C-alpha positions in Angstrom: 6.9 8.5 8.2 4.8 7.8 5.1 1.4 6.1 5.1 -1.2 4.9 2.7 -4.7 3.7 3.0 -5.2 0.3 1.4 -8.5 -0.4 -0.2 -9.9 -3.7 -1.3 -12.7 -3.4 -3.9 -13.1 0.3 -2.9 -13.5 -0.5 0.8 -10.9 0.7 3.3 -9.1 -2.4 4.5 -6.2 -1.0 6.4 -3.1 1.2 6.6 0.4 0.7 5.3 3.1 2.6 7.1 6.8 3.1 6.5 8.7 4.6 9.5 12.3 4.4 10.3 13.1 1.6 7.8 10.3 -0.5 9.1 7.0 -1.4 7.3 3.7 -2.1 9.0 0.4 -3.1 7.6 -2.6 -3.2 9.9 -6.2 -4.1 9.0 -8.8 -1.6 10.3 -11.2 -2.7 13.0 -14.2 -1.8 10.9 -12.9 -3.9 8.0 -12.2 -6.9 10.2 -15.8 -6.6 11.6 -17.3 -6.9 8.2 -18.9 -10.3 7.3 -17.6 -10.1 3.8 -14.0 -9.1 4.8 -11.3 -10.8 2.7 -7.6 -10.5 3.1 -5.8 -8.1 0.6 -3.4 -11.0 0.0 -3.0 -14.6 1.1 0.3 -13.6 2.5 -1.5 -11.0 4.7 -4.3 -13.0 6.3 -7.0 -11.2 8.3 -5.8 -10.5 11.9 -6.0 -7.6 14.4 -2.2 -7.5 15.0 0.0 -5.5 12.7 2.3 -7.2 10.2 5.8 -5.8 10.5 8.7 -6.2 8.1 12.2 -4.6 7.5 11.3 -4.5 3.7 8.2 -3.6 1.8 5.9 -6.6 1.9 6.2 -8.6 -1.4 2.5 -8.3 -2.1 2.7 -4.5 -2.1 6.0 -4.5 -4.0 4.4 -6.6 -6.6 1.8 -3.9 -7.3 4.5 -1.5 -8.5 4.6 -1.5 -12.4 7.5 -2.9 -14.3 9.0 -2.4 -17.7 8.1 0.6 -19.8 5.4 1.9 -17.3 8.0 1.9 -14.5 10.4 3.7 -16.9 7.8 6.4 -17.5 7.3 6.9 -13.8 11.0 7.1 -13.1 11.6 9.5 -16.0 8.9 11.9 -14.9 10.0 12.0 -11.2 13.2 12.2 -9.2 12.3 8.9 -7.4 14.9 6.2 -7.3 14.0 2.7 -8.4 15.2 1.5 -5.0 12.6 3.7 -3.2 9.8 1.2 -3.4 7.4 3.0 -1.0 7.5 6.2 -3.1 6.9 4.2 -6.3 4.0 2.4 -4.6 2.5 5.7 -3.4 3.0 7.2 -6.9 1.8 4.4 -9.1 -0.7 2.3 -7.3 -3.8 4.3 -6.7 -5.6 2.8 -9.7 -3.7 -0.4 -10.3 -5.1 -3.6 -11.9 -6.9 -5.9 -9.5 -9.0 -5.4 -6.4 -6.4 -3.5 -4.3 -5.6 0.2 -4.5 -3.1 2.4 -2.5 -4.1 5.9 -1.6 -1.3 8.1 0.0 -2.1 9.8 3.3 -0.7 13.3 3.4 1.1 14.6 6.5 -2.0 16.4 7.7 -3.7 13.1 8.1 -6.0 13.0 5.2 -5.9 10.8 2.1 -5.3 12.2 -1.3 -8.4 11.5 -3.3 
């Protein structure tokens, strides 16, 4: 199981999980309770129930770099271009836009 904290404008919005070939994204209760809460994507509207998908959600897949930047990431790691979750965790902590992805290590803490 691999997980990442998803931040919107530096505020923890939820957690993305990959487990057994299934992806789940769930907004945090504290985030949903905020008056200024906004969805991380129009395709992932605010809701308490988890979103579930057999493939990485297109919004998160779209955060992964393309072109020469993706080539650099692939050249410097042993990650396959098909391993989208690994690429997301590796490349998207400081991506362009309001959303960032911070991997959660196996001990339960985020890598900061």
